[in-house]
C-alpha positions as CSV (number, residue, x, y, z in Angstrom):
1,M,-40.2,-84.0,35.9
2,N,-38.8,-84.8,39.2
3,Y,-35.4,-85.6,39.1
4,V,-34.9,-87.7,42.1
5,T,-37.5,-89.9,41.1
6,F,-36.3,-90.2,37.8
7,A,-33.0,-91.4,39.0
8,S,-34.4,-93.9,41.4
9,S,-37.1,-95.3,38.9
10,A,-34.0,-96.5,37.0
11,N,-33.1,-98.6,39.8
12,F,-29.9,-97.0,40.2
13,P,-28.4,-96.8,44.0
14,P,-27.1,-93.7,45.0
15,W,-23.6,-94.6,45.1
16,A,-23.8,-95.5,41.3
17,I,-25.0,-92.1,40.5
18,V,-22.3,-90.4,42.5
19,L,-19.8,-92.9,40.8
20,I,-21.3,-91.9,37.0
21,L,-21.1,-88.0,37.9
22,L,-17.4,-88.5,39.4
23,A,-16.6,-90.4,36.1
24,F,-17.9,-88.1,33.8
25,F,-16.4,-85.0,35.3
26,G,-13.1,-87.0,35.5
27,L,-13.2,-87.4,31.7
28,I,-13.8,-83.8,31.0
29,V,-11.0,-83.1,33.4
30,L,-8.9,-85.6,31.2
31,A,-9.8,-84.2,28.1
32,V,-9.1,-80.8,29.2
33,I,-5.6,-81.8,30.3
34,L,-4.9,-83.4,27.3
35,V,-6.1,-80.8,25.1
36,K,-3.8,-78.4,26.9
37,R,-0.7,-80.7,26.4
38,K,-1.2,-81.0,22.4
39,V,-2.8,-77.5,21.5
40,K,0.1,-75.0,21.1
41,P,-1.6,-71.8,21.8
42,L,-3.1,-73.1,24.9
43,Q,0.2,-74.1,26.5
44,I,1.3,-72.5,29.5
45,K,4.8,-70.6,28.8
46,K,7.6,-70.7,31.3
47,E,9.6,-68.0,31.5
48,E,13.1,-68.7,33.5
49,M,14.1,-66.1,35.5
50,T,17.3,-65.6,38.1
51,E,16.4,-65.0,41.7
52,E,17.9,-61.3,41.3
53,E,15.0,-60.8,38.1
54,A,12.4,-62.3,40.0
55,A,13.1,-60.4,43.1
56,R,13.4,-57.1,41.1
57,A,10.1,-57.8,39.3
58,E,8.4,-58.5,43.0
59,L,9.3,-55.3,44.3
60,D,8.4,-53.2,41.0
61,R,5.0,-54.7,41.5
62,I,4.7,-53.7,45.1
63,L,6.6,-50.4,45.8
64,V,5.1,-47.4,43.9
65,P,7.6,-44.6,42.7
66,V,7.4,-41.2,44.6
67,D,7.2,-38.3,42.5
68,E,9.5,-35.0,43.4
69,E,6.5,-33.2,45.5
70,T,5.8,-36.5,47.8
71,Q,9.7,-36.3,48.2
72,K,9.6,-33.2,49.5
73,Q,6.8,-33.5,51.8
74,M,8.4,-36.7,53.3
75,D,11.7,-34.5,53.6
76,E,10.0,-32.0,55.6
77,A,8.0,-34.4,57.8
78,A,11.2,-36.3,58.7
79,K,12.7,-32.8,59.3
80,H,9.8,-31.7,61.8
81,E,9.7,-34.9,63.4
82,A,13.7,-34.9,64.0
83,E,13.1,-31.5,65.7
84,D,10.4,-32.6,67.7
85,D,12.4,-35.5,68.9
86,K,15.1,-33.3,70.0
């Protein structure tokens, strides 16, 4: 069955079909918003953080700790660069 001919056979103008679809999905969005407000497990928990805690959490997320072996290699590379610059 061709859906375009089905919709046009019901004598719906194209703007009415679009309006009906928007209303349908709008109701779905409204229902989801209301359910998220009322149902306890679906509510988003906001954790209050100070600026310092937020900055530290962001740095911990981005920065990778360096182990001793890698630190030694980095120190040796810095020494060689310093010697080459002289």
